[in-house]
DRENSE-741423 format. One record per residue (C-alpha): x, y, z; residue in one letter. Coordinates in nm, 3 decimals, m for minus. Example, Ala and Ser with C-alpha at 12.3 -4.5 7.8 and 13.67 -1.06 7.14 Angstrom:
BEGIN
1.230;m0.450;0.780;A
1.367;m0.106;0.714;S
END
This chain:
BEGIN
1.645;1.519;3.732;M
1.919;1.616;3.974;N
2.281;1.534;3.889;A
2.470;1.319;4.135;M
2.692;1.533;4.357;E
2.964;1.273;4.398;T
3.238;1.241;4.139;N
3.212;0.869;4.071;L
3.499;0.862;3.823;L
3.749;1.013;4.066;D
3.624;0.795;4.350;Q
3.678;0.487;4.138;H
4.027;0.600;4.035;I
4.125;0.673;4.396;L
4.038;0.318;4.501;T
4.288;0.180;4.247;K
4.592;0.361;4.386;F
4.783;0.358;4.709;G
4.977;0.031;4.685;K
5.297;0.070;4.885;A
5.630;0.041;4.708;R
5.824;m0.276;4.788;V
6.151;m0.193;4.963;S
6.473;m0.311;4.798;G
6.329;m0.336;4.448;I
6.396;m0.102;4.157;L
6.143;m0.071;3.880;Y
6.216;m0.035;3.511;V
6.067;0.315;3.521;T
6.329;0.409;3.784;D
6.631;0.318;3.577;I
6.495;0.458;3.250;T
6.430;0.805;3.394;K
6.667;1.055;3.226;P
6.765;1.197;3.567;C
6.898;0.971;3.844;L
6.834;1.238;4.107;R
6.465;1.237;4.016;C
6.459;0.857;4.029;A
6.633;0.863;4.368;Y
6.383;1.111;4.515;L
6.088;0.919;4.372;D
6.214;0.622;4.572;I
6.321;0.792;4.895;T
6.079;1.087;4.908;S
5.783;1.007;4.684;P
5.537;1.287;4.617;K
5.169;1.221;4.673;K
5.005;1.159;4.337;S
4.744;1.419;4.245;T
4.403;1.323;4.112;I
4.500;1.493;3.784;E
4.798;1.259;3.741;K
4.588;0.961;3.838;R
4.330;1.049;3.573;R
4.605;1.061;3.311;V
4.741;0.726;3.427;F
4.396;0.568;3.412;E
4.328;0.706;3.064;S
4.659;0.558;2.949;S
4.561;0.222;3.094;R
4.229;0.235;2.907;I
4.403;0.317;2.579;I
4.654;0.036;2.634;E
4.373;m0.217;2.682;A
4.194;m0.084;2.375;F
4.511;m0.110;2.165;W
4.566;m0.470;2.274;I
4.215;m0.543;2.147;D
4.311;m0.380;1.815;V
4.615;m0.606;1.787;L
4.409;m0.908;1.886;R
4.172;m0.838;1.595;S
4.449;m0.854;1.334;L
4.464;m1.166;1.115;P
4.736;m1.420;1.198;D
4.805;m1.245;1.527;T
4.794;m1.412;1.868;R
4.810;m1.217;2.191;V
4.969;m1.477;2.416;L
4.987;m1.274;2.734;S
4.952;m0.923;2.875;T
5.130;m0.755;3.164;Q
5.417;m1.000;3.131;V
5.655;m1.001;3.432;P
6.018;m0.924;3.339;A
6.274;m0.948;3.619;Y
6.647;m0.911;3.668;Y
6.827;m1.016;3.983;Q
7.196;m1.035;4.069;K
7.322;m1.031;4.428;E
7.129;m0.749;4.602;T
7.014;m0.583;4.280;L
6.653;m0.658;4.190;R
6.469;m0.493;3.901;I
6.104;m0.555;3.825;H
5.894;m0.461;3.526;G
5.591;m0.568;3.324;R
5.580;m0.570;2.946;A
5.243;m0.472;2.803;D
5.197;m0.769;2.570;A
5.364;m1.077;2.427;L
5.240;m1.138;2.073;I
5.301;m1.385;1.792;Q
5.262;m1.255;1.437;H
5.213;m1.491;1.142;N
5.329;m1.797;1.338;I
5.669;m1.629;1.376;G
5.890;m1.543;1.670;A
5.738;m1.380;1.976;L
5.735;m1.000;1.985;V
5.713;m0.779;2.293;V
5.475;m0.486;2.243;H
5.492;m0.176;2.460;E
5.201;0.068;2.427;V
5.240;0.441;2.486;K
4.965;0.701;2.469;S
5.088;1.053;2.399;I
4.933;1.394;2.336;K
5.042;1.421;1.975;S
5.215;1.210;1.712;L
5.276;1.509;1.489;Y
5.649;1.537;1.568;H
5.715;1.169;1.643;V
5.959;1.057;1.374;K
6.135;0.799;1.589;Q
6.069;0.628;1.923;P
6.144;0.815;2.244;I
6.474;0.716;2.407;V
6.327;0.632;2.749;E
6.069;0.408;2.584;H
6.340;0.228;2.386;I
6.532;0.169;2.710;D
6.222;0.028;2.876;Q
6.159;m0.208;2.586;L
6.527;m0.308;2.579;Q
6.500;m0.419;2.940;F
6.200;m0.637;2.859;Y
6.361;m0.790;2.550;L
6.682;m0.877;2.730;N
6.515;m0.996;3.050;A
6.279;m1.220;2.851;L
6.545;m1.332;2.600;G
6.352;m1.215;2.294;L
6.491;m1.050;1.982;E
6.215;m0.819;1.859;N
5.988;m0.563;2.013;G
5.753;m0.292;1.898;R
5.679;0.047;2.046;L
5.317;0.128;1.967;D
5.221;0.494;2.004;Y
4.857;0.607;2.019;V
4.763;0.975;1.985;D
4.507;1.021;2.261;K
4.409;1.369;2.143;T
4.311;1.240;1.800;V
4.156;0.926;1.947;L
3.927;1.110;2.187;F
3.852;1.417;1.975;S
3.817;1.240;1.641;G
4.009;1.526;1.479;Q
4.324;1.434;1.285;G
4.455;1.170;1.051;E
4.745;1.002;1.233;L
4.616;0.819;1.538;V
4.877;0.544;1.581;D
5.228;0.452;1.472;I
5.454;0.156;1.553;S
5.834;0.120;1.557;F
6.035;m0.202;1.542;L
6.306;m0.230;1.811;V
6.577;m0.499;1.799;K
6.731;m0.640;2.114;R
7.059;m0.468;2.202;D
7.264;m0.637;2.479;P
7.489;m0.330;2.516;Q
7.188;m0.110;2.592;S
7.082;m0.361;2.853;F
7.427;m0.355;3.013;E
7.403;0.023;3.031;G
7.068;m0.001;3.208;L
7.204;m0.251;3.460;I
7.500;m0.023;3.529;H
7.260;0.268;3.583;R
7.059;0.051;3.822;A
7.374;m0.038;4.019;I
7.463;0.331;4.050;V
7.110;0.422;4.159;L
7.102;0.140;4.414;E
7.434;0.256;4.560;S
7.300;0.610;4.612;F
6.981;0.477;4.773;V
7.176;0.250;5.009;N
7.416;0.531;5.102;A
7.139;0.791;5.142;G
7.327;1.030;4.913;E
7.185;1.250;4.637;F
7.296;1.178;4.280;P
7.390;1.477;4.070;Q
7.091;1.615;3.877;P
7.083;1.557;3.501;E
6.927;1.840;3.303;E
6.668;1.701;3.062;C
6.311;1.737;2.934;W
6.185;1.595;3.263;L
6.296;1.903;3.457;C
5.991;2.112;3.366;Q
5.757;1.839;3.494;Y
5.962;1.715;3.791;C
5.794;1.715;4.131;G
6.131;1.756;4.303;H
6.237;2.088;4.150;R
6.242;2.269;4.484;E
6.597;2.254;4.616;G
6.737;2.109;4.294;C
7.048;2.296;4.167;P
6.900;2.292;3.815;I
6.546;2.383;3.916;G
END
C-alpha cells in the first residue's frame, strides 16, 4: 500500500487560517503582551504565520476542547457556554476577546475558565502573569467575580509519561488590574494612530519575538 503524498493535516490546518484582522479593534492578546512594541508591530506589520506555529495553535485548540469535555463530565458542573464574547468599548477604544468557557459549579456563581496548554507544569507554582491579565479582562468585562486558569501539560498528555498533567488556579476579579489593562490599551492605540514605535520592553517574549530584527533590545 502506498502512503498518500499529500500532508492532509497541514492542508486542513491551512484552510482554518487567514482571516483578516479587523481595523480599529484591539484584542485582549494585544494588551496583555509584555512588550507594547511587539504588540504594535503585530498590528501594523504582522508576520506571516508559519505552518509550525499553526500546528501548535491547532493542538492547543484540541486540548482546550478536550479539557472542556473533562469539566463537563464533573458532577454538579454545568458548562453554560464556550468561546464567550467579552468586549470593552469607550469612545474610539474597542477591545475584543473570547473567554474559553462560562461554567457553573454546584449551583453557585458563574466562573470563567481559561484553558492554557503548556510544555511542562514542572515549574508552574503560580499562574503566569499574562494569563492572569487575560482572565482579569474577561472577569471585569463580563462582571463576574471568579475565574480559573486551567493549565494542561501537553507533553505529559500526549506522551503518557509523567504524573502532573493538569493544575488549576483560582483568580478573583481585580478592578485595578482591569484599569491598568485599559490604560495600556489606550497607550497602544495612541501609538498605532500616530504611527510611532513604542519603546521595547525587555521580557521573556524577546527570545521568541518575530520582530527582533531592528529592535534595540534584539
